[in-house]
C-alpha positions in Angstrom: -9.9 -32.7 -0.4 -8.2 -29.4 -0.4 -8.0 -27.3 2.7 -10.1 -24.1 2.5 -8.8 -21.1 4.4 -11.2 -18.2 4.9 -9.8 -14.7 4.6 -12.2 -12.0 5.6 -11.9 -8.9 3.6 -13.3 -5.8 5.3 -12.9 -2.9 2.9 -14.3 0.6 3.4 -15.4 2.0 0.1 -15.9 5.6 1.0 -17.5 7.3 -2.0 -19.2 10.5 -1.8 -20.2 12.1 -3.5 3.1 7.0 -9.4 5.5 8.7 -9.7 5.4 11.3 -12.5 7.5 11.1 -15.6 10.7 13.1 -15.9 9.5 14.3 -19.3 6.7 16.3 -17.8 6.9 20.1 -18.1 6.1 22.3 -15.1 2.5 23.5 -15.0 1.9 27.1 -16.2 0.3 28.0 -12.9 0.4 30.2 -9.9 -0.5 29.9 -6.2 -3.4 32.3 -5.5 -3.9 31.5 -1.8 -3.1 28.9 0.9 -5.2 27.3 3.6 -3.9 25.5 6.7 -5.7 22.6 8.3 -5.6 20.4 11.3 -7.1 17.0 10.5 -7.9 14.1 12.8 -8.7 10.6 11.6 -10.1 8.0 14.1 -10.6 4.3 13.2 -12.1 1.8 15.6 -11.9 -2.0 15.2 -14.3 -4.1 17.2 -13.9 -7.8 17.9 -17.6 -8.7 18.4 -17.1 -12.5 18.1 -15.8 -15.2 20.4 -12.6 -16.0 18.6 -9.1 -14.4 18.5 -7.6 -13.7 15.1 -4.4 -15.5 14.1 -3.8 -12.7 11.7 -5.2 -9.2 11.4 -3.8 -6.3 9.4 -5.0 -2.7 8.7 -3.6 -0.6 6.0 -4.4 3.1 6.2 -3.6 5.6 3.4 -1.8 8.7 4.8 -2.1 12.3 3.8 1.3 13.2 2.4 3.1 15.9 0.4 1.8 16.3 -3.2 3.4 19.1 -5.1 2.2 21.7 -5.9 -1.1 21.0 -4.1 -0.3 20.4 -0.5 2.5 20.1 2.1 2.2 18.2 5.4 4.0 19.9 8.3 3.5 17.2 10.9 1.9 13.7 11.3 1.2 11.8 14.5 0.1 8.2 14.4 -1.1 6.1 17.3 -0.6 3.3 18.4 3.1 2.8 17.6 4.5 -0.3 16.0 3.2 0.3 12.5 5.2 0.0 9.3 5.4 2.7 6.7 5.5 2.0 2.9 4.9 3.6 -0.5 2.9 2.2 -3.4 3.3 2.4 -7.1 1.6 5.8 -7.3 3.7 7.3 -4.5 0.9 7.0 -2.0 2.0 6.5 1.6 0.5 4.0 4.1 0.7 2.8 7.7 0.4 -0.9 8.1 -0.8 -2.2 11.5 -0.6 -5.8 12.8 -3.4 -6.4 15.3 -3.2 -10.2 15.6 -4.4 -11.7 19.0 -7.1 -9.1 19.2 -9.2 -10.2 22.3 -12.9 -10.9 21.9 -15.2 -8.1 23.1 -12.5 -5.4 22.8 -11.9 -2.4 20.6 -8.7 -1.1 19.1 -8.6 2.6 18.2 -6.2 4.2 15.7 -5.7 7.9 15.7 -3.9 10.0 13.1 -3.4 13.8 13.2 -2.1 16.1 10.5 -1.0 19.7 10.2 -0.9 20.7 6.6 -1.2 23.5 4.0 -3.2 23.3 0.8 -2.7 25.7 -2.1 -5.2 27.3 -4.5 -3.7 26.8 -8.0 -4.8 28.9 -11.0 -3.7 27.6 -14.4 -3.0 29.6 -17.6 -3.7 27.2 -20.5 -2.4 29.5 -23.2 -2.4 28.3 -26.8 -2.4 24.6 -25.6 0.5 23.7 -27.9 3.2 21.1 -27.1 3.7 17.4 -26.5 1.6 15.1 -24.4 3.1 12.3 -22.2 2.5 8.6 -22.7 1.6 7.7 -19.1 -1.9 7.7 -17.8 -3.5 7.1 -21.2 -4.5 3.4 -21.0 -7.7 1.7 -20.0 -7.8 0.2 -16.5 -10.3 -1.1 -14.0 -13.2 1.4 -13.7 -11.6 3.7 -16.4 -13.0 1.9 -19.5 -11.5 4.2 -22.1 -11.5 1.3 -24.7 -15.2 0.7 -24.3 -17.0 1.3 -27.7 -19.6 3.6 -26.2 -17.1 5.8 -24.4 -14.9 5.9 -27.5 -17.8 7.0 -29.6 -18.8 9.8 -27.2 -15.2 11.0 -27.0 -14.8 11.0 -30.8 -18.0 12.9 -31.3 -17.2 15.5 -28.6 -13.7 16.0 -30.1 -15.0 16.8 -33.6 -14.0 20.3 -34.8 -11.9 20.9 -31.6 -8.6 22.4 -32.5 -6.6 21.6 -29.3 -6.5 19.1 -26.4 -7.7 21.9 -24.1 -10.9 22.3 -26.2 -11.4 18.6 -26.2 -11.1 18.3 -22.4 -13.4 21.3 -21.8 -16.0 19.5 -24.0 -15.6 16.3 -21.9 -15.9 18.3 -18.7 -19.1 20.0 -19.9 -20.6 16.7 -21.2 -20.1 15.1 -17.8 -21.6 18.0 -16.0 -24.6 18.2 -18.3 -25.4 14.6 -18.9 -24.8 12.8 -15.6 -27.5 12.7 -12.9 -26.0 13.2 -9.4 -26.9 10.5 -6.9 -24.8 9.5 -3.9 -24.2 5.8 -3.9 -21.9 3.5 -1.9 -20.9 1.3 -4.9 -17.5 1.4 -6.5 -18.7 1.9 -10.0 -16.7 3.4 -12.9 -16.9 5.3 -16.2 -19.1 2.8 -18.1 -21.6 2.5 -15.2 -21.9 6.3 -15.2 -23.6 6.2 -18.5 -26.4 4.1 -17.0 -29.6 5.2 -15.4 -28.6 4.6 -11.7 -27.1 8.0 -11.2 -23.5 8.9 -10.4 -21.4 10.5 -7.6 -17.9 12.0 -7.6 -16.4 8.6 -8.3 -18.3 8.2 -11.6 -18.0 11.8 -12.6 -14.3 11.7 -12.3 -13.9 8.2 -13.8 -16.0 9.1 -16.9 -14.1 12.3 -17.6 -10.8 10.3 -17.2 -12.1 7.7 -19.6 -13.2 10.2 -22.2 -9.8 11.9 -22.0 -7.8 8.7 -22.3 -9.9 7.5 -25.2 -8.4 10.5 -27.1 -4.9 9.7 -25.7 -5.0 12.7 -23.3 -3.4 11.7 -20.0 -5.6 11.8 -16.9 -5.1 10.7 -13.3 -7.5 10.2 -10.4 -7.4 11.6 -6.8 -9.3 10.6 -3.7 -9.3 12.7 -0.6 -11.3 15.1 1.5 -13.5 18.0 0.6 -13.8 20.6 3.3 -16.7 22.9 2.5 -17.8 25.5 5.0 -20.9 26.3 3.0 -21.5 23.1 1.2 -23.7 22.8 -1.8 -26.7 20.4 -1.4 -26.0 16.8 -2.2 -22.2 17.3 -2.1 -20.3 15.2 0.4 -18.6 17.1 3.2 -15.6 14.9 3.5 -14.7 11.9 1.2 -14.4 13.0 -2.4 -12.8 12.3 -5.8 -11.5 14.5 -8.7 -8.8 14.4 -11.4 -5.9 16.0 -13.2 -5.6 16.2 -16.9 -2.3 16.7 -18.7 -2.5 19.5 -21.2 0.1 20.6 -23.7 2.1 23.6 -22.6 0.6 23.5 -19.1 1.3 20.1 -17.6 -1.0 18.6 -15.0 -4.2 20.7 -14.6 -6.7 20.0 -11.8 -10.5 19.9 -12.3 -13.5 18.7 -10.4 -16.5 17.8 -12.7 -18.7 16.9 -9.7 -18.4 20.3 -8.1 -18.6 21.9 -11.5 -21.8 20.1 -12.6 -23.9 23.3 -11.9 -23.7 25.8 -14.8 -23.1 28.8 -12.5 -20.1 27.0 -10.9 -18.6 25.2 -13.9 -15.8 27.6 -14.6 -14.7 27.6 -10.9 -13.7 24.0 -11.0 -12.1 23.8 -14.5 -8.4 24.4 -14.5 -8.6 25.6 -10.9 -7.5 23.7 -7.8 -9.5 25.0 -4.9 -7.9 24.7 -1.5 -10.8 22.8 0.0 -9.5 19.7 -1.8 -7.1 17.6 0.4 -5.4 14.6 -1.4 -5.2 11.2 0.3 -4.4 8.9 -2.6 -3.6 9.1 -6.3 -4.8 6.3 -8.7 -8.2 4.7 -9.3 -7.2 1.3 -7.9 -4.0 1.5 -5.8 -2.8 -2.1 -5.2 -2.3 -1.6 -1.5 -6.0 -0.8 -1.0 -7.2 -3.9 -2.9 -10.1 -2.2 -4.5 -11.1 -0.1 -1.5 -10.7 3.5 -0.6 -8.7 5.1 2.2 -8.1 1.9 4.1 -8.2 -1.9 3.9 -8.8 -4.4 6.7 -8.0 -8.1 6.6 -8.2 -10.8 9.2 -8.2 -14.6 9.5 -9.7 -17.1 10.3 -13.1 -15.9 9.3 -15.2 -18.9 10.4 -14.4 -18.3 14.1 -13.5 -14.6 14.2 -15.8 -11.6 13.8 -14.2 -8.2 13.6 -15.5 -5.0 12.0 -14.6 -1.4 11.6 -17.2 0.1 14.0 -16.2 3.7 13.6 -14.4 5.8 11.0 -14.4 9.5 11.6 -12.7 12.6 10.2 -12.5 16.0 11.8 -11.2 18.8 9.6 -10.4 22.1 11.2 -9.5 25.2 9.2 -6.6 26.9 11.0 -5.7 29.7 8.6 -7.2 31.0 5.4 
């Protein structure tokens, strides 16, 4: 009989709602304004069982520099003893080893940031030039090879003269056709076409899939949304959006979730608003094992009970 080892996977899927190629051209864009933030993240692990873990690890995605969108001035991480590493997308993480966590006790992780986020305005121009080959393939949750998604993309692209016109058609389609409903499931582009509703994860995933179906590069971001006067049904913190690579412009930001209302649609197309704070790039970064923002693993699971009892963000606008 084979020995069976239990590995408890405690992943926080917080939905609300790679390194770039050397062949990329610099975006035809300008910085319109900058906001400065102080951000605090607090994570609490509770051992509510009677056992002591032989192994326990926590991986936390870290806010980091992402040009031209944001620059981190300082970062403080507690407790010490963590390991820093970078994944295939260039995302940064802190890995903690909390083995021998005593029963009935809590471990608290605190991370503080000082950073600046830019408002970027893009000039799309005549939308002529070459596309890049990266970020055009189907992947988990970005089902650009799905027959239904391919048919929608082909139909929306008819009579469009440029990639910019195609992408705008995809953006409008997602805003018009999806029904916003906040869920806590990690669905994707194909699921967004169903009747269960969609939040920022599905809005962004579907727009990415439509773009990739037409070989237009698109990449996914997860992070924080800091709205002082938030629109109803929009998450105040965890959020997702995307970049699309357009000829003559390079990577161009857009947020189809925030742009789903007709009177706000132009605000979030080819415009990076400084209330978006990037935590990770990529729909399924390997370090997060299908989760968002952090991943928690411990062993053995048959005698140890540990959970993330608290996960809080505090976002303070310092300068506008």
